[in-house]
C-alpha positions, -999 to 999 in steps of 0.1 A, spaced: 379 695 -606 348 701 -587 341 664 -577 312 674 -554 294 692 -582 301 665 -607 287 638 -583 256 659 -576 250 665 -613 253 628 -622 229 618 -594 204 645 -603 204 637 -640 194 600 -636 189 593 -599 187 557 -586 154 555 -567 147 534 -537 109 529 -536 96 523 -501 59 514 -503 38 513 -471 5 495 -466 -23 513 -483 0 528 -509 -3 504 -538 -18 529 -562 11 553 -553 36 525 -559 21 516 -593 22 552 -604 58 555 -593 68 524 -611 52 536 -643 68 570 -641 103 556 -633 101 533 -662 89 561 -686 118 583 -674 143 554 -675 154 562 -639 170 531 -624 154 513 -594 177 507 -565 172 474 -546 193 484 -516 199 516 -497 236 515 -507 226 518 -544 202 547 -539 203 585 -545 167 592 -539 143 576 -514 106 578 -524 81 569 -497 49 558 -513 16 558 -495 0 572 -463 19 583 -432 21 553 -409 36 563 -375 47 527 -368 69 527 -398 87 560 -392 116 543 -373 124 517 -400 121 544 -426 147 565 -407 170 534 -406 166 530 -443 174 567 -448 205 564 -426 218 535 -446 218 556 -478 252 572 -485 253 609 -495 245 627 -517 209 616 -511 174 630 -511 141 619 -496 106 626 -507 71 613 -498 41 609 -521 9 601 -502 -13 598 -533 -7 588 -569 -12 624 -580 17 635 -559 43 611 -575 54 633 -604 59 664 -582 77 643 -556 102 628 -581 108 663 -596 115 677 -562 138 648 -554 158 654 -585 161 691 -578 172 684 -543 201 662 -556 213 690 -579 243 712 -569 231 740 -545 246 767 -568 224 758 -597 194 746 -579 164 769 -587 142 783 -559 115 761 -572 135 731 -560 120 734 -526 96 705 -524 59 710 -517 46 701 -482 34 667 -493 67 658 -509 84 659 -475 118 662 -491 152 668 -477 188 663 -490 223 655 -478 255 657 -498 291 646 -495 323 646 -516 323 609 -526 309 592 -557 298 556 -555 300 527 -578 269 512 -595 264 476 -604 235 469 -627 224 433 -635 213 427 -671 213 390 -674 181 378 -689 178 343 -675 163 333 -641 188 328 -614 211 356 -624 197 389 -611 229 410 -612 233 409 -574 257 380 -572 230 357 -558 223 328 -581 186 321 -578 179 356 -565 165 344 -532 188 361 -508 194 394 -527 173 424 -534 178 446 -504 196 423 -480 175 410 -451 161 438 -430 157 467 -454 179 489 -432 165 477 -399 195 459 -383 218 477 -359 249 454 -356 281 459 -376 279 443 -410 242 446 -411 233 415 -391 224 410 -354 247 391 -330 243 353 -331 233 333 -300 235 296 -296 209 267 -297 206 230 -304 196 220 -339 175 190 -349 206 167 -347 214 178 -312 244 199 -322 250 233 -308 249 259 -335 248 297 -336 213 312 -338 209 343 -359 179 366 -357 171 380 -391 142 403 -399 129 404 -435 111 436 -442 93 460 -438 111 476 -467 126 452 -492 125 453 -530 98 430 -544 82 424 -510 47 429 -495 44 465 -484 53 470 -447 53 432 -439 80 421 -413 88 385 -409 113 377 -382 134 345 -386 156 326 -362 183 308 -382 206 280 -373 231 277 -401 210 285 -432 179 267 -419 149 286 -405 141 274 -370 114 298 -359 92 324 -376 73 354 -361 52 378 -382 46 413 -370 11 428 -371 8 451 -402 13 487 -394 -20 506 -394 -26 542 -406 -37 570 -383 -74 578 -384 -69 606 -409 -46 587 -433 -61 575 -466 -52 538 -468 -69 520 -497 -70 483 -506 -63 489 -543 -66 454 -557 -100 446 -541 -116 480 -549 -142 464 -573 -152 439 -546 -155 466 -519 -176 487 -542 -199 458 -552 -203 448 -516 -215 483 -508 -242 480 -534 -225 498 -563 -230 481 -597 -196 469 -609 -190 451 -642 -175 416 -641 -150 428 -667 -136 455 -644 -132 429 -616 -114 402 -636 -92 429 -653 -81 440 -618 -76 404 -607 -55 396 -638 -34 428 -632 -29 418 -595 -16 383 -606 8 400 -630 20 423 -602 26 392 -580 44 375 -609 66 406 -614 77 403 -577 83 365 -580 102 368 -612 124 396 -599 132 376 -567 140 345 -588 164 366 -609 145 369 -642 143 408 -645 134 409 -682 102 389 -676 95 408 -644 95 440 -665 71 424 -691 48 413 -663 46 449 -650 41 464 -685 12 441 -691 -2 449 -656 -1 486 -664 -18 481 -698 -46 462 -681 -51 488 -655 -51 516 -681 -81 499 -698 -63 485 -729 -88 465 -750 -86 427 -749 -75 425 -786 -45 447 -778 -32 428 -748 -43 392 -754 -15 381 -778 12 395 -755 -4 380 -724 -5 346 -742 31 348 -751 41 358 -716 22 331 -699 35 305 -723 71 316 -719 70 318 -681 49 286 -677 73 266 -698 105 278 -683 125 248 -671 150 269 -653 123 288 -633 106 255 -624 139 240 -613 146 270 -591 112 268 -574 103 231 -573 97 215 -539 98 248 -520 70 259 -497 48 229 -502 12 231 -489 -16 208 -501 -49 221 -511 -65 205 -481 -41 220 -456 -44 254 -473 -82 253 -469 -79 241 -433 -58 272 -427 -85 294 -441 -66 300 -474 -87 302 -506 -81 314 -541 -50 306 -562 -29 293 -533 -55 268 -523 -63 257 -559 -26 253 -567 -21 227 -539 16 224 -541 49 243 -541 61 276 -554 61 263 -590 24 252 -586 14 286 -573 29 308 -600 16 284 -627 -19 288 -611 -16 326 -615 -7 321 -651 -37 297 -656 -60 322 -639 -48 350 -662 -55 329 -693 -90 321 -679 -98 358 -673 -86 370 -707 -119 364 -726 -138 382 -698 -120 415 -697 -150 433 -712 -178 413 -696 -206 439 -687 -225 415 -664 -228 427 -628 -202 415 -603 -214 390 -577 -188 390 -549 -200 356 -538 -192 341 -572 -160 359 -583 -130 356 -561 -108 386 -554 -72 382 -564 -62 363 -533 -94 344 -525 -131 348 -517 -136 384 -505 -147 391 -469 -141 423 -451 -144 404 -418 -118 379 -429 -96 393 -457 -79 365 -477 -44 380 -471 -48 375 -433 -49 337 -439 -19 339 -463 2 358 -437 -8 333 -410 3 305 -432 38 319 -436 54 304 -404 42 269 -413 58 271 -448 90 289 -437 100 269 -406 125 242 -416 132 258 -450 165 272 -461 170 309 -459 176 310 -497 140 298 -502 123 322 -479 119 351 -503 105 328 -530 79 313 -506 67 348 -496 66 359 -532 46 329 -542 19 337 -517 22 375 -520 -2 385 -493 -15 421 -496 -12 441 -463 -35 467 -479 -64 443 -472 -57 445 -435 -53 483 -431 -76 499 -456 -104 522 -443 -133 500 -453 -119 468 -439 -107 484 -407 -141 499 -401 -158 465 -406 -132 449 -382 -139 475 -355 -176 468 -359 
């Protein structure tokens, strides 16, 4: 039996795709998620599960090294492609599937276009798949009840030590005992994680002792990095007339995108998929009458979930006053509480925006907040959310860290897009 050919044919028929989104690549990520769902191609949450690596977004030189580490952690047979724009996603996925096919049957057209950046490796081994299909929060199919520590491990292929973790040192804990210190990076490429963000933790036991956040990687001068979620605000600020309905539709879709991440991290994949389907319907311009009943059912179901509230209660607490003192506005400041309060605030904001999806009035950026707070190119709201992370993570348990980040969901695109960077440079 030709095991190599069989393995390649199985991988090529329905490849498991690891999606690595970079800052400025949100539109590409969204296009990839829609197409993968339409094709019923499984999403891989770790390199070990993946056949195909799809890099989504502009070329960021600072992220080439962690991307190479991610690629090295994928077992063969494997393929890698790069879509820099949303229009390139379909060709890149087709090229990736062709690259995974057996060489003897691969057509000449399997050679990827220049922008796909594809290459392939193969071996003689098949690998086992584990797909989680539990429909309740806290059981995400990765053996991590609560979902906080799963979904891609810690470093997204960054760590160098045997077993995937760095060597532990020693330090005194808060009780004066000497415990091992472990340095654990989260990001820049994790499933359901802000694109390109790297948070470096120092742990003693399972408690976070210190947190450092890397500066977001910035594109080269010729790379097209766009802040997708705040496009209506950027256009309105430049003098272009933008309807309020377009802005609140984009804001509601951004909240659904954030909820999809949080629900996936919390281990409720069915509702994460529903959030993303609703997000895509809003972005495609679906009329209010078509989406309102489904959005109301979704917000009611998630908002009333006792299990989700129990999993997230008391984690990452920040009062409204402290949030505002830190420069944070928008939903995180209005929520004034823990992870539970923040996701419920997103739900409340979506319900508030529903009647306004088709409002033709002109957008006033001083009145309508962008998804993560009052918009300012000089002080993007996500910069304050990122700066808040160390305060919320220090002293927390490692299992809670992913949920805290997901409940703030800062958008690195805001810090690296062309319009914002030009303002920052003056």
